[in-house]
C-alpha positions in Angstrom: 148.2 6.4 68.2 144.5 7.0 68.8 143.2 6.1 72.3 140.8 3.2 72.5 137.1 3.8 73.2 136.8 4.5 76.9 140.5 4.4 77.4 142.5 6.5 79.9 143.2 10.0 78.7 146.9 10.8 79.0 147.8 14.0 80.7 144.6 14.2 82.7 144.5 13.3 86.4 142.9 10.0 87.2 139.1 10.4 88.0 138.9 13.7 86.1 138.5 12.4 82.6 134.7 13.0 82.5 135.2 16.6 83.5 137.8 17.0 80.7 135.5 15.5 78.1 132.6 17.7 79.3 134.6 20.9 79.1 136.5 20.1 75.9 133.6 20.9 73.6 133.1 24.3 75.3 136.6 25.4 75.9 139.0 23.4 73.8 141.5 20.7 74.8 144.2 22.8 76.5 141.8 24.9 78.6 139.7 21.9 79.6 142.9 20.0 80.6 144.0 22.9 82.8 140.7 23.0 84.6 140.4 19.3 84.9 143.9 18.9 86.3 143.5 21.8 88.7 140.7 20.1 90.5 142.6 17.1 91.8 141.2 17.5 95.4 137.8 18.7 96.7 139.3 21.9 98.2 140.8 22.9 94.9 137.4 22.4 93.2 135.7 24.4 95.9 138.2 27.2 95.5 137.6 27.3 91.7 133.8 27.4 92.2 134.1 30.3 94.6 136.3 32.2 92.3 133.9 31.6 89.4 131.0 32.8 91.5 132.9 36.0 92.3 133.7 36.5 88.6 130.1 36.0 87.6 128.9 38.4 90.3 131.4 41.0 89.2 130.4 40.8 85.5 126.7 41.1 86.2 127.0 44.4 88.0 
């Protein structure tokens, strides 16, 4: 059954739906869901951001 316009996305943590929608176009549904669900609390998101920064730095060298 299709979800209603603006409805809750099943399988995504509450409050992270906008993140999922933003990433879905870039990464696909499954990868976007993993990232959106991983950032349930601020410390998780901060850890992910630091890891991404390290990855970007390493790739640019």
